[in-house]
C-alpha positions as CSV (number, residue, x, y, z in Angstrom):
1,M,149.4,130.3,124.3
2,D,151.1,127.2,122.5
3,K,154.5,128.4,124.0
4,L,153.4,128.6,127.3
5,E,151.9,125.3,127.3
6,E,154.9,123.9,125.9
7,Q,157.0,125.5,128.9
8,M,154.4,124.1,131.3
9,A,154.8,120.4,130.1
10,H,158.6,121.0,130.3
11,L,158.4,122.2,133.9
12,I,156.0,119.5,134.7
13,R,158.3,116.9,133.3
14,T,161.2,118.3,135.0
15,V,159.4,118.4,138.5
16,D,158.5,114.7,138.0
17,D,162.1,113.8,136.9
18,L,163.4,115.4,140.3
19,S,160.8,113.9,142.2
20,D,162.0,110.5,140.9
21,V,165.5,111.4,141.9
22,V,164.4,112.5,145.6
23,A,162.6,109.3,146.0
24,R,165.8,107.4,144.9
25,Q,168.1,109.1,147.1
26,E,165.6,108.8,150.1
27,T,165.9,105.0,149.6
28,E,169.6,105.2,149.2
29,I,170.2,107.1,152.3
30,A,167.9,104.7,154.2
31,T,170.0,102.1,152.9
32,L,173.4,103.7,153.6
33,T,172.1,104.8,157.2
34,R,171.3,101.4,158.4
35,R,174.7,100.0,156.8
36,V,176.6,102.7,158.8
37,H,174.7,101.9,162.1
38,M,175.4,98.1,161.5
39,L,178.9,98.8,161.1
40,M,179.0,101.3,164.0
41,Q,177.4,98.2,166.3
42,R,179.9,95.9,165.0
43,E,182.8,98.0,165.6
44,G,181.4,98.6,169.1
45,E,181.0,94.8,169.8
46,R,184.6,94.4,168.6
47,E,186.2,96.8,170.9
48,A,184.2,95.6,173.7
49,A,185.6,92.0,172.7
50,G,189.3,93.7,173.1
51,S,190.5,92.5,169.6
52,D,192.9,95.0,168.4
53,G,192.7,94.0,164.3
54,V,193.3,97.5,163.4
55,V,196.9,99.3,163.2
56,I,196.4,103.0,164.2
57,G,199.1,105.6,163.8
58,N,202.4,104.7,164.5
59,E,201.6,101.4,166.4
60,R,203.7,98.2,165.2
61,P,201.7,95.2,163.9
62,P,201.9,92.1,166.1
63,H,204.1,90.4,163.7
64,Y,207.3,92.8,164.5
């Protein structure tokens, strides 16, 4: 009986620890999702403004 109670206590602690991890991950994912949305919006505004500040592929930078 003591062994079962010990195992149960261990499992309860493990579940509580995992619950804390999931809660932290949920908060972090929400923060990262907001940041990605903000960056996508900012990049969309930059593209709409027509500024070509990023060199892509084989394009030469403007100072060549």
